[in-house]
N, C-alpha and C positions, 0 to 999 in steps of 0.2 A: 456665536457659540456652536451653532449647527455646523458651520463650515469647518470649525476646528475638529469636530467629531468625525466628519467625513475624512479629513486629512489623516486623523489617527487611525481610521479604519483601513487605509491603504498605506501603511507605514513604508516609506521609501527605503529605509535601512533594511527592513525585513525583505522587501521585494528584491533588492540587490543580491541578497544572500540566496533567496529561493531561485532567482534567475540563474545564478551560478551553478546551483545544484542541478537544475533542469537541463542547462546547457551541457554540463559534463555527462549526464546520462544519455542525452540525445546524440552526443558525438562519440560515445563509447561503442566499440564493435560488439560487445556482449558483456553482460554482467552476471556473475554467480554470487548468490547471497545465501548464507546460512543464518538462521534466525531462531529466536525463541518467541513464542506466542502465548500470551497469558490472558485468560478471561477472568474478570472480577465482577461478581454480582453483588452489588452493595445491599440489595434487598434481603438476600438470604445468607450472605457471607460465603457463598460458593466461590472457589478459586480453582483454576486448572491451568497448568503450563505444559505446552507441547513444543517440540522442535520441528523445524521444517526447512525447506530449500525453495529458492526462487531462481529461475533462469530467465533472463530478460534480454531481448534484442529489439530495439526500437519499439514498435507497437505489438510485438509478439512476446509471449511469456508462457512459462510453465511453473506452477506452484504445487509443491508437495507438502502436505501436513497431515499427520496422523493417518486416517483412513480415507483421505480425499486427495484427488489429483485434479488440477484445473489447467487446461491448455487453451491457448488462443493463438490463432494465426493472424490476428488483427482484424478479422472479419467475423469469425464464429468463435464461440466458447464452448468447450467440452468439459463438463464437470462429472468426474467419475467417483461414485460412492462405493467403496469396497464392501461395506457392510450389506448394503442393499443390492449389490451387484447390478447397478444401473448407471447409465450415462445420460445426462441431460445436455441437449445441444441448444444453444441460444445465440442470438446476435450479440456482438460485443457491445457492452454498455459503457460508453465513455464518460458517463456522469457518475458512476458508482465509485465512491471513495472507500477503499477497503484494501487490506493487505492481500486479499485474493484478487485484486485488480491492481497489480504493482505498477502498471503503466500510469494509472491515474494518480498514484501516490506522489509522483514527482511533478505533476502539473495541476493538482487540485486547486492550488491557490489562485490560478489565473481567472477562473470564473466561479461565481457563487460564494466567494469567501472574502472576508476582510482579514487582515493579518497584522500582527504587531510583534516587534522584536522585544521580548521581555528582558533579556539580558544575557549574561554568559554564566556557564557552570563548569567547574572542574570535575572530571570523571577519570579516575585512574591516571592522573597526571596530565591528561589532555584537556584542551579547552573546547567547549561546545557552545554554539549559539542556541538560545532557547526562543522559539517562535510559536505563538499561538495563532490558530486560524479559527475564525468565527463565521458560521454560515450567515449569508445575507438574509436568508429567510429561515428562521428557526422553526417556523410552522411546518415547512416542507422538508426539513432535514432531520435525519435520525440522530444527529449529533448536536450537542450544545457547544462543544469545543474540541479542537484537535491540537495537541501539543507535539511539536517536532523539535528534536535536538540534532544539531548538525555540527560535525567536526569542523572546527574553525580553520584548520590547516588544509585538510583534504577536500572539504566541501561535500562530504558523504553524509547521508542521513544515518544516524546511529540509533535513534529512538523515536517511536511514534506512538502516541496514546490517543485513542478516540474515546471521548466520554459521551455516552448515550443518554438520551432523555429518559430511557427506560430504566436507568440505574445500572446498566451493564457497561463496563469499560473493557476495551481491548488494547493490550499493550504489545507492541512489536519492537523487539530489540535485536539489532544486528550483531552477530557473533563473528562472522567472517564476511568480507566484502572483497571481491576480485573483479576487476574490469579488464577489458581487452581480450575476453575469452571468445573463441570461435565455437559456434554451435551448428550442428546440421539442421537444415530446414525441417526435417521430419520430427525433430524434438517438439515442435509446437503444433503438431497435427495429430489427432486421435487416429491410431491404427488399430482397428478392431482385432486384427490377427494376434496382437500382443496381449489380449485380454481373454477372460473366460469365454468359451464358445456360447454359453447360454445367457450372456449378459443382455439386459434389457436396455434398449435405446429409446429415449423419449426426445423427439425433435420438436422444439418449440419455436423454430424460426418461421 
């Protein structure tokens, strides 16, 4: 019985799909994504939806949402908060699963998660695989489950929902996805000259 549960935890059908998604992203020259980002607090009924953009090239990315910009050159991460007029610099955290770490979104399943192909779903006439990811160690993960919907034909992620143990869900839905885009290297590095002169810089590296 235990062996069957282990096999179910690493569903080969789900792995095949996730591998195809990851391979497509890793081989792409560059990806530009427009998305909606929804926060749902089940405890108090609070909901908020915002739109944003992600620019991705291998292990480098830039994410823009509301009053926050996050840039990474694959080594360091710069998080700019427009309201506080401050930039926090940290080392890249390859373990964090978040839409604010888009590189990890496409590889999260490889370590620390079990996965299962739930089935297929029709959305606006297109077919999508529905896959659930479960953390190996729920005690050390902020998530109880991550649900991903993947376009069956293109192998692009369309939808991602993280359900937190705190009762807060985050829903990421792709509105536009374009691959093969060329980006200048400077896009993924913080340039102080492009920001307010009195900006505060907090270096945590």
